[in-house]
N, C-alpha and C positions, 0 to 999 in steps of 0.2 A: 843713781839714774835707774829708772824702772825699765822693764822690757818694752812697755808701751812707748816710752819716750825714745828708746833706742830704735823702735820700728819707724818712727818719724824721721830719724836721721838716715836710716837705711833707705827709706822712700825718697828723701831729698837727694841722697847720693845717686840713687838709680836714675832720677830725673836728670841730674847733671851728666851722668855717663851717657844716657840716651841722647841728650843734646849734643854732646861731643861727637858721638857716632854720626849723627846727622850732619854736623859740620864737616867731618872727615869724608863722608860720602859725597857731599857737595864739592869739596876740594878735589876728590878723586875724579868726579865727572868733568871738572874744569881743567884738570891736569892734561898737558900735552906730552909730557915726558913719560914714556912707559915705565921706566925705573921708579920714578917718583910716585906714579899711580900704584905700582906694585907695593911700595913701602906703605902707602896710605891704606891699601887693602889689608896688609898684614897687621897694621895698627888696629884697624876695625875688628879683624878676627881675634886679636888679643883682648879687646874690650868686651866682646860679646859674652864670653863666659862670666866675666866680672859683673856685667849687667844682670845676667840670669841669676847668679848667686845672690846678688844684692837684693833683687826683687823677692827671691825665695826667703831670704832672712827677714825682710820687712814683714812678710806675711807671718812667718813663724814667730817672730817676737811680738807681733801685734796680737796673735791668737794663742799664745803659749798656755795661758791659764784657762782657756775656753774648753770646757769638758767635751763639747761636741766636735771639736776640731781634731782631725786625725793628723798627727804630726808628719812632716816630711821624713821619709825613711832615711834619706841621705844625712840628716842631722840628728838622728836618734842614736843614743848610745846603747 
């Protein structure tokens, strides 16, 4: 598997995570139990860093061999 192919998988995963976050937000708004709403918020907050990192890796793997691309410092060895 090439890095370009991996970037497509990362982008697809990011879209799935984004969709799940939207579903959880809708469920949180509809929730009447404060404890259940709090658990939904915690789940959303758990997924947000995963979404950010997945997006970053999609860009990094798509442009890894592009000479003009300045790699993300977080993922540079």
